[in-house]
C-alpha positions in Angstrom: 36.9 187.7 226.5 35.9 186.7 230.5 38.5 183.7 232.0 36.6 181.4 233.2 36.6 179.6 236.3 36.8 176.2 236.9 33.5 175.8 239.1 31.8 177.7 235.6 33.2 175.1 234.3 32.1 172.1 236.2 28.9 173.6 237.0 28.7 173.6 232.7 29.7 170.3 231.5 28.4 168.2 235.0 24.2 168.0 236.0 24.3 167.8 240.2 20.8 166.8 240.3 22.3 165.9 244.1 23.0 169.8 245.2 20.6 173.1 244.6 22.8 175.4 244.3 24.1 173.8 241.3 20.9 174.2 239.9 21.1 177.4 240.8 24.0 178.0 238.9 24.1 176.3 236.4 21.7 178.1 234.0 24.8 181.3 235.1 27.9 178.7 233.2 25.7 177.8 229.8 25.5 181.9 229.3 29.3 182.3 230.2 29.8 179.5 228.0 27.7 180.9 225.2 30.4 183.6 225.2 34.0 185.0 224.3 36.2 183.4 226.8 39.8 181.8 227.9 40.5 178.7 229.8 44.6 178.8 231.4 45.6 175.3 231.8 45.6 175.8 235.9 42.4 176.0 235.2 41.9 172.3 233.1 44.7 170.5 235.3 42.3 171.5 237.8 38.6 170.9 236.2 40.1 167.6 235.5 41.1 167.0 239.2 37.5 168.4 240.0 35.4 165.6 237.6 38.0 162.8 238.6 38.1 163.3 242.6 35.3 164.6 243.4 32.8 163.7 240.9 33.9 160.5 240.1 33.9 160.5 236.1 35.3 157.5 234.9 38.8 158.7 232.2 36.9 158.1 229.0 34.2 161.2 230.4 36.8 163.0 232.0 38.5 163.0 228.3 35.1 164.1 226.6 34.6 166.7 228.8 38.3 168.1 227.5 37.8 167.5 224.4 34.4 168.4 224.4 35.2 171.9 225.6 38.3 172.0 223.3 36.6 172.3 220.5 34.1 175.5 220.9 34.9 177.6 218.8 34.7 180.6 220.9 36.6 179.5 224.4 40.5 180.2 224.2 42.2 177.3 225.3 46.0 178.3 227.4 48.4 176.1 225.2 45.7 174.5 223.1 47.6 173.0 221.1 49.9 171.5 224.4 46.9 171.1 226.0 45.9 168.6 222.6 49.5 166.2 223.4 48.6 165.7 226.8 44.8 164.8 226.6 45.6 162.0 223.4 47.7 161.5 226.1 46.1 161.0 229.4 44.2 158.9 226.6 46.4 156.7 225.3 47.1 156.0 229.7 49.4 158.8 231.4 48.2 160.8 234.0 47.1 163.8 233.3 48.8 166.2 235.3 52.3 164.3 233.8 51.0 165.1 230.3 50.5 168.5 230.7 54.2 168.8 232.5 55.5 167.1 229.6 53.3 168.8 226.5 54.1 171.8 228.0 58.0 171.3 229.1 59.4 174.0 226.8 62.8 174.4 225.6 63.8 171.4 228.0 65.0 168.5 226.5 64.2 165.8 229.0 61.7 166.1 231.4 63.4 164.1 234.8 60.9 162.7 237.3 62.2 160.1 240.2 57.7 158.7 239.5 58.2 154.9 237.6 55.3 154.5 236.7 55.0 158.2 234.9 59.3 157.0 232.7 57.6 153.7 232.1 53.9 154.8 230.0 56.1 157.9 229.0 58.7 155.3 227.2 56.1 154.0 225.9 54.1 155.9 224.0 57.5 157.3 222.6 56.5 161.0 223.6 58.8 163.8 223.8 60.6 165.2 225.5 62.3 161.9 226.6 61.0 160.8 230.5 64.6 160.5 232.7 63.8 158.5 236.1 66.9 159.7 238.5 67.3 156.9 239.9 
């Protein structure tokens, strides 16, 4: 099994007709995703940023990509259960990075932040662990 980088996933999910290099790389990305592969949480985090920030995909499309990747049986996602919790929270309005931070909190009983928006949204979604706003 080989681990995949963000750019391989982006080439697989985004058909960038404006980029000649993408057209050359896409078949290799498709072939890579046809084999047993591993995707780390850090790659997922970067993939979300690339799709949203660089390609300017709408949030619902980014979520569809993440869900599609999670549904490929021969692709192992690091901390898959936490990733799925994070994607669900992302769908409900949380920033994906914040959702991953909360979902992967390990043994923490609370998540401390200065981010008022995160604290408010997390409380509204009743996410665990509770988000504590530091004043």
